[in-house]
C-alpha positions as CSV (number, residue, x, y, z in Angstrom):
1,X,-90.9,-10.8,53.1
2,X,-89.4,-12.4,56.6
3,X,-87.7,-15.5,56.0
4,X,-86.0,-17.9,58.7
5,X,-82.9,-19.2,57.9
6,X,-82.0,-22.5,59.7
7,X,-78.0,-23.1,59.3
8,X,-75.6,-24.2,61.7
9,X,-72.2,-23.0,59.6
10,X,-72.1,-19.2,60.6
11,X,-70.2,-18.9,57.3
12,X,-72.7,-20.4,55.0
13,X,-75.4,-18.5,56.8
14,X,-73.5,-15.3,56.8
15,X,-73.0,-15.4,52.6
16,X,-76.5,-16.6,52.1
17,X,-78.3,-14.3,54.3
18,X,-76.2,-11.5,52.2
19,X,-77.7,-12.9,49.0
20,X,-80.9,-12.9,50.2
21,X,-80.8,-9.3,51.8
22,X,-80.0,-8.0,48.7
23,X,-83.2,-9.6,47.0
24,X,-85.3,-8.0,49.5
25,X,-85.7,-10.6,52.4
26,X,-85.5,-9.7,55.8
27,X,-83.4,-12.8,57.2
28,X,-83.4,-14.2,60.7
29,X,-80.8,-16.7,61.3
30,X,-81.4,-19.8,63.7
31,X,-78.4,-22.0,64.0
32,X,-80.4,-25.3,65.5
33,X,-83.7,-26.6,65.4
34,X,-84.6,-24.8,69.1
35,X,-83.6,-21.7,68.0
36,X,-85.9,-22.1,65.2
37,X,-88.7,-23.5,67.1
38,X,-88.7,-20.6,69.8
39,X,-88.6,-18.1,66.7
40,X,-91.6,-20.2,65.4
41,X,-94.4,-19.6,68.2
42,X,-97.3,-18.1,67.8
43,X,-96.8,-14.6,69.4
44,X,-93.5,-14.1,67.5
45,X,-93.0,-11.9,64.4
46,X,-94.3,-14.6,61.5
47,X,-92.3,-16.0,58.6
48,X,-93.1,-16.1,54.9
49,X,-90.9,-19.1,54.3
50,X,-88.6,-21.5,56.5
51,X,-85.4,-22.8,54.9
52,X,-84.3,-25.2,56.8
53,X,-80.9,-27.0,56.5
54,X,-80.9,-30.4,57.6
55,X,-77.5,-31.0,59.2
56,X,-78.3,-29.8,62.3
57,X,-76.2,-30.1,65.8
58,X,-79.0,-30.8,68.0
59,X,-81.9,-32.6,66.6
60,X,-82.5,-34.4,63.3
61,X,-83.4,-32.0,60.3
62,X,-86.4,-34.2,59.5
63,X,-87.9,-33.9,63.2
64,X,-87.5,-30.0,63.4
65,X,-90.0,-30.1,60.0
66,X,-92.0,-32.6,61.4
67,X,-92.5,-30.0,64.4
68,X,-92.9,-27.1,62.6
69,X,-95.2,-28.3,60.7
70,X,-97.4,-29.1,63.3
71,X,-97.3,-25.8,64.9
72,X,-97.4,-23.2,61.7
73,X,-98.3,-23.8,58.1
74,X,-95.5,-21.6,57.3
75,X,-94.0,-22.8,53.9
76,X,-90.7,-25.1,54.9
77,X,-88.1,-25.7,52.1
78,X,-85.5,-28.2,52.8
79,X,-81.8,-27.8,52.1
80,X,-79.3,-30.9,52.5
81,X,-77.0,-32.6,50.2
82,X,-78.7,-35.9,51.0
83,X,-80.5,-36.3,46.9
84,X,-81.5,-40.0,46.8
85,X,-85.0,-39.8,45.7
86,X,-86.3,-41.8,49.2
87,X,-84.7,-38.8,51.5
88,X,-86.7,-36.4,49.4
89,X,-89.8,-38.2,49.9
90,X,-89.4,-38.4,53.2
91,X,-89.0,-35.0,53.8
92,X,-92.1,-33.9,51.5
93,X,-93.9,-36.6,53.8
94,X,-93.3,-34.8,57.1
95,X,-94.6,-31.7,55.3
96,X,-91.8,-30.1,53.6
97,X,-93.2,-28.1,50.5
98,X,-89.8,-28.2,48.6
99,X,-86.5,-29.5,48.7
100,X,-83.2,-28.2,47.7
101,X,-80.0,-30.3,47.0
102,X,-76.7,-29.2,47.6
103,X,-74.4,-27.5,45.7
104,X,-77.5,-25.5,44.7
105,X,-77.9,-22.6,41.9
106,X,-78.7,-19.5,43.8
107,X,-81.2,-18.3,41.2
108,X,-82.9,-21.6,41.6
109,X,-83.5,-21.3,45.2
110,X,-84.7,-17.3,45.2
111,X,-87.1,-18.8,42.5
112,X,-88.2,-21.6,44.4
113,X,-89.1,-19.5,47.5
114,X,-91.0,-17.3,45.3
115,X,-92.8,-20.3,44.4
116,X,-93.8,-21.7,47.4
117,X,-94.7,-18.4,49.0
118,X,-97.0,-17.7,45.7
119,X,-98.7,-21.1,46.3
120,X,-99.2,-21.1,50.2
121,X,-99.4,-17.4,51.1
122,X,-102.8,-16.4,53.0
123,X,-105.0,-14.0,51.1
124,X,-104.5,-10.4,52.5
125,X,-107.9,-10.3,54.3
126,X,-108.5,-6.7,53.5
127,X,-108.5,-7.8,49.9
128,X,-110.4,-11.1,50.3
129,X,-113.4,-9.9,49.5
130,X,-113.2,-8.9,46.4
131,X,-109.9,-10.4,45.6
132,X,-108.4,-7.1,44.7
133,X,-104.9,-6.0,45.3
134,X,-104.8,-2.2,46.8
135,X,-101.7,-0.2,47.1
136,X,-102.6,3.5,48.1
137,X,-104.5,4.7,45.3
138,X,-104.0,2.2,42.9
139,X,-106.7,-0.8,43.3
140,X,-105.7,-3.9,41.2
141,X,-108.9,-6.4,40.5
142,X,-107.7,-10.0,39.8
143,X,-110.7,-11.8,38.3
144,X,-112.0,-8.7,36.0
145,X,-108.2,-7.7,35.3
146,X,-109.2,-4.3,36.2
147,X,-106.8,-1.4,37.3
148,X,-108.0,2.1,38.8
149,X,-105.7,5.0,40.1
150,X,-107.8,7.1,42.6
151,X,-111.0,5.3,40.7
152,X,-110.1,6.4,37.0
153,X,-109.6,3.0,35.0
154,X,-106.4,2.6,33.6
155,X,-106.4,0.6,30.4
156,X,-103.5,-1.6,30.5
157,X,-102.3,-4.4,27.8
158,X,-102.6,-8.2,29.2
159,X,-98.8,-8.3,29.8
160,X,-98.8,-4.8,31.2
161,X,-101.3,-6.0,33.5
162,X,-99.9,-9.7,34.4
163,X,-96.3,-7.7,35.3
164,X,-98.2,-5.3,37.7
165,X,-100.3,-8.3,39.5
166,X,-96.9,-10.2,39.6
167,X,-95.3,-7.3,41.4
168,X,-98.1,-6.2,43.5
169,X,-98.7,-9.7,45.2
170,X,-95.4,-9.1,46.9
171,X,-94.4,-5.7,47.7
172,X,-91.2,-5.0,48.7
173,X,-89.6,-8.3,47.2
174,X,-87.1,-7.7,44.1
175,X,-88.3,-10.1,41.1
176,X,-85.6,-11.2,39.0
177,X,-85.7,-10.3,35.4
178,X,-85.6,-14.2,34.6
179,X,-88.1,-15.0,37.1
180,X,-90.3,-12.2,36.0
181,X,-90.2,-13.2,32.0
182,X,-90.2,-16.8,33.1
183,X,-93.7,-16.0,34.5
184,X,-95.3,-13.2,32.5
185,X,-94.0,-14.3,28.9
186,X,-93.5,-17.9,29.6
187,X,-90.4,-18.1,27.7
188,X,-86.3,-17.5,28.6
189,X,-84.8,-14.3,29.3
190,X,-82.6,-14.3,25.9
191,X,-83.7,-11.9,23.7
192,X,-86.6,-10.9,26.0
193,X,-85.1,-8.5,28.3
194,X,-86.0,-5.0,26.2
195,X,-89.1,-5.7,26.1
196,X,-89.7,-6.0,30.0
197,X,-87.9,-2.5,30.0
198,X,-90.5,-1.5,27.5
199,X,-93.7,-2.8,29.5
200,X,-92.3,-1.5,32.9
201,X,-91.9,2.1,31.4
202,X,-94.9,1.9,29.7
203,X,-96.8,1.1,33.0
204,X,-94.9,3.8,34.9
205,X,-96.3,6.3,32.2
206,X,-99.7,5.2,32.5
207,X,-100.2,4.9,36.1
208,X,-98.6,8.0,36.4
209,X,-96.3,7.0,39.1
210,X,-93.2,6.6,38.0
211,X,-91.7,5.4,41.7
212,X,-94.3,2.8,41.9
213,X,-91.8,0.1,40.0
214,X,-88.3,0.6,41.5
215,X,-85.5,-0.8,39.1
216,X,-82.5,-2.7,41.1
217,X,-80.2,-2.4,39.1
218,X,-78.5,-5.7,37.9
219,X,-81.0,-7.8,39.5
220,X,-84.7,-6.8,38.7
221,X,-87.6,-5.1,39.9
222,X,-89.4,-4.3,42.9
223,X,-92.7,-2.6,43.7
224,X,-93.0,0.2,46.1
225,X,-95.9,0.5,48.2
226,X,-97.3,4.1,47.9
227,X,-96.4,5.7,51.4
228,X,-93.5,2.9,52.3
C-alpha cells in the first residue's frame, strides 16, 4: 500500500518511514502542507492512506486536512500532541478518518492504518461484479465463502477462510500476528500463536501453493500474489 507521510521533522519521518516500510508500505514523505497537496493531485500516484502531522511549518494541519478532503477521498489519520476532545472533534469534522495522539504505540498506529484503509478502500473493479478476490489461479468468493484453485473447489474451515480472505484483501501488505489473531479469532495474542501457525500451514497445504503465504520473521504474514 502507498502511504503519504506528512511530517516536518526529518528525523521523526525517517524513523517512522523505516518502520512502515518494514511492514510492507511504500512511503512518500512530504515535509509540509504544500508538498502534501502537490502529491495528492489527480494525476499523481494515488495513496491508500495519508498520515498527517498537524504541526506543519507552512500551513495549519487542520487547514491541510480540509483541503485534502476537498480533492480526494483518501483516508486521513491525524497525528498530533493535542489530546483534548475538542481538537479531536474538530479534526474529525474536517474529514479526518482517525486521530492518533503522540506519543503513540507503533503497533496501534499500524492497526489504525489497516483499519481505515479497509473501511474506505474502493472495491477492485475486476471483482466488484461478484464480490470475488482473484489472485492468479486462486478465486475467493466472499458472499458464499467459496475458494477455488484453477476452477477446483478447495474445502476450508471457517477460520481458514477468514484468514485467507483477510490476507487476500491486501496482497503484499504484512499483517502482524496480533492483528490477525484479533480480527480472525476475536481474541488476544496470548496462547493463540500456535493456532495461527497451524492454520497457515493448513492453508498452504490445501491450496497446494506453499509460497502464497509468506512468513515475515518476527512480524507476521503476508500474501504474495502469484506472479508478483
